[in-house]
N, C-alpha and C positions, 0 to 999 in steps of 0.2 A: 138641606135645600129648601128654600122658600117655596110655598105652593105655586106662586106665580112663575118662579124660575123653573120648577119641575114641569109645569104646564107648558111653558114655552119650549123646553127641551123636547118634550114629547111631540108637540106640534111641528117643530123644526125637523125632527127625525122622520116623522110621517111624510112631510113635504119632500125631503131628500130621498127617502125610499121610493116614493111615487115617481120620482124622476128616473129611477133605475129599474123599477119593477112594474109590471102591468097591474099587479094587485098587492096590497099590503095587508097583512094580518097581524094580530097581536104577537104571534111567535116571531115574526120578522123584527119587531121592536125589541123583543127579548134578546134575540141574536145580535142585533145592532148595538144595543146599549149594555148588554151583559147584566140586566136586571133580572130579578126573580119573576117568574110567571105571575105570581100572585100580585106583585107590585104593579106590573104592567096591566093586569086585568083591572085592578082598582082604578088606576089612572085613566084607562080607556073609558071605563064607566063614568068617571067624573067628567071627562071631556065630552062624552055623549050627553050627559045631563046639562052641561053648560052650552050645548049646541055648537060645539066646535068640530065635532066629527060625527059621522054616521056609520053604522055597521050593518052590512048586509046580513040578514038573519039566516040565509041559506049557506053562504060560504065564509062568513066572518070577515069579508073584505072591508077595510076601513077607508073611508073617503073624507076629505076635509070639506066642511060646509063652506059657504061663502065667508062667514066670519072667521072660521078656522083658517081658511086659505089666506085671508088678509093678515091675520095675526102671525101665522107661520112665515109668510113672505117678509113681514116686517122684521121678525127676529133674524131671519136668514140674511136680510140686507144689512142689519147691524153687524152680524158676524163677518160678512164679506168686507165691509168698509173698515171695521176695526182691524181685521187681519191685514188688509192693505196698508193701513196707517202704520201698524207696528213693523211690518217688513220694510216699509218706506223709510223708517228711521233706523234701520239696521238690524232688526231682530231676525233671528233664524226663522225660516218659515214654520217649522214645527213648534217652536216656542210661541210665535205670534198666534198660530192657530189655537193652541191650548189656552192661551190667555184671553183670546177673543171669545172663546166659549164661556168664560166666566164674566168678562166685562159686558158682553152683550145684554145680560140680564139686569144690570144695575145702572148702566149709563142713562142719564136723564135725556129726555127728548131734545132739550135745548143744546146740551153738550154734544149729542150725536149729530145734530144738524151742523154745528160748527165743525166737527171732525169730518163730516161728509163733504162739506164745501172745501175744506183744506185738501182732502185726498183727491177730490175731483180736479182741483186747480193744479195739483202737483203730479198727477198721473202722467207717466211717460217722460218726466223731466229728470 
C-alpha cells in the first residue's frame, strides 16, 4: 500500500467509525481493519504528526482535525461516487464496493470530476 493510500484508508475509517460511535480509539481501528495493533499505532502517530488527527491524552479518543476531516470526507465522497458508478453500469454491489476501495486512491481529480458529473446526471434514471 502506498503511504498516501494507507493514510487515506485510516482517515476514511476514522470518519466512518465516528459516524457509528461516540468515541474512536486505536483499538476500534484495529477491529475495523483487522490490522496489527503496532501497525495502527504507527499510522495513528504519523497522522497526528501530519496534523490530520488529534488524540485525547486521557482516554485515547481520536478526532479528525479540520484538515483531516476535509481529506477523509474527500476520500469517502470518491468511494461513494465510484461505487454508484460501478453499480450503475451493472456491477454487483459487493464487487462495486470492493473495487471502489481500490480505485478511490488512484483516480485523478480530473477523472473523478468527470465520473461524478456522469453519476449525478444519471442517478435515478
